[in-house]
Each structure stands twice: as structure tokens, then as C-alpha cells.
N, C-alpha and C positions, 0 to 999 in steps of 0.2 A: 504494500500500500504506500502511496506517495501523496504528500500534502503540498499543495502549491498556494503560496500566499503572495508571490511576487507577480502581481497581476490579479485577475479575477480569482476569487477563492475556488479551489477545486480539490477534490479527493479522487485519486485514480487508483484503481485496482484491476489487475489483469488487463491493462491497456484500455480500460473504459472508465469514464467519469461516473462516479456514484451520485445518485440523486440526493442532493442536500435538502434539508427541510426549509422551513420558513426563515424569515428575517432574523428572529431572535436566536434560532438554532445556529444559523450561519455566523451571527455575531459572537455567540459563545464559543464556537469552534475557532473563529479567527483570533479571539483574545487568548484562548488556550494555546493556540499554535504560536502566537507571538511570545508566549512565555512557556514554550515547550519544556517539559521535564522540570517545571517549577510549580509550586503550589500557587494557584490563583484564588484569592479569597472570594467567597461568595459576595461580600460587600463590594469588592472591586468589579465583579460582573454586574451587579445591580447598578452601580454608578455608571458603568459604561453603556448600559442598556436604556436607562431612564434618568432624566433629571430628578433630583430628590423631591421636588415639589409636584411632579407629575407621575410619580411611581405608583402603579396600581397596588392595591392591598394584596393581590395574589402574585406579586412580582417574584418572590422567592420560589413559589410553586411553579411559576413559568420557567424559571431557570432550571429547576429540578426536572421538569418535563423536557426541556431542551437537552439536558445531559442524558436523560433516559433515551431519547431519540438518537443522540450521537453514539451512545453505547451500542444500540441496535445496528446502526450504520457500520460501525467499526467491526462488529462481529460478523456482519454479512459480507464484508469486503474480502475476507480471507487474505490470500496472497502468499507467495512462496519467496524464500530467500531472506526474509527479515522476520524478526520477532514481531508478532502483531502488536499494533499500538494498543495501549490500555488507558482507559479513562477511569481514574481512581478517585474515590472520595478520601480526602486528606484534610484534616483540620488546618485552617478554617474554611476550606473550599474544595477545590478539585485540582488534579494534576493529570495532564495528558502525556503519557510516556511514549516517545517516538524515538527511533534510531536516527543518528545524525544524517544518514543518507536518505531518509524518508522525507525530509523537509527541505524544500528548495532554498529557503532563506539561510539555512545552515550551510548548504553546499555553496551558496553565493559567498557567505562570509569567509568560509575556508579558502575558496579560490582567490578571493581578494587578498587575504592575508598571505597566501603562498605567492601570489603575483607580486605583492609589495616586497616580500623577502627576496624573490628572484631579482627584482629591479635593484634593490639595495646591494645585491651581490654582483651587479653588473651583467646579469643575464637577461638582456633586453628581449631577446626572441622568446625565451621561456616565459618571461613576465607577460609578454603580449598574448601568448597562448592561454596562460592561466586567467588573465583578466578577460580575455574573450570568452572563456568558459563561464566565468562569473556573469558576464552580460547575457549569455545565452540562457541563463536561468530565468530571466525576465520574460514575461509574456505580455504583449500589449505595451501601452505607454506607461511610463513610471507614474504619470498623473492619474492612472486608473487606481492606483494604490492609495490607501488612506494616508493623508498628509502626516498624521502623527507617527506612523511607522517610518516614513521617509525621514522626517526630522530626527526622530529618536534613535533609529538604528542604522540608517544608511549614511547620513551625513558624516558621523564620526569616522566611518570606515573609509569614505571616499575623500574626505577633506583633511587628511593628516598632513 
């Protein structure tokens, strides 16, 4: 199973995109993937999904339902060659366990770091190849991606 966040959110298994649920489920998945292998507090999910003054009384239950749907999606995806991703309940929220090669953002960050190291070592051709691999992880325009991710995660990588 592969997760793509560098462009439109997508989950691919066996060469096909899996059907993602509604807006809230997609938003929960996106936030969990931006913090892959880290606990994301339920309060953080609630803040990301609704302004505090407009949060429905059932908001916590809606997050739980989104997680339930994501667990079903992950179980249905199967996939060979990788440990299947696991969406676990961990105080004070949830953690999505994914392997480093399953997430395009992680592959991007690794390729950028390796490209920079090659450039620092004077290996311009190797650096160009690695940085080209990093750029190939992007699908569509960088402007299709949430501005917060670009500012928070990509700018520090690219503007050193």
C-alpha cells in the first residue's frame, strides 16, 4: 500500500487507487499521514476539522467514525512487500504506522537530503538525479497541496 500526499491525496494498493471516504475521513487521513508514525491527539484532529466555535456536539464521534472507516480501508487494501499500515489508538489520539517507502513525502524528503549530500560532496550529476527523483514524487502542481504543508515541511528542506 502506498500513500500519496504530494498532490491530491491518494491511497494505492495493487496498482489501483482505493476509494477514500468523505471530506472528514480524507482530512483525518491527511493529518495522520503528515504526522506518520507519531501520535496525533484527538484534540488536534478536532481543531483541524472545525473551528472551536462551530464544532458540532458529535465532533468526537465523527472523528471516531472516520478512523473506523480508515481502518476498514487499510484492511481491505492488503498489499505485498510491506508490512500493512496500522491505524492504532494511542493516548491521547491515534497513530498511523506506515513504512518509510509507503509515503511519498518521506521518499521526497530522503531524496532531497541525499541530493543535498551529493551536491555538498561535489557530485553534481548524482545530486541532479536524486533531486529529480524527489521532484518526480510530486503529482500535479505544488499549489494543489495544502499551503500549511508546503510552508511547514517543504520550505525548510528546499531553502537551506
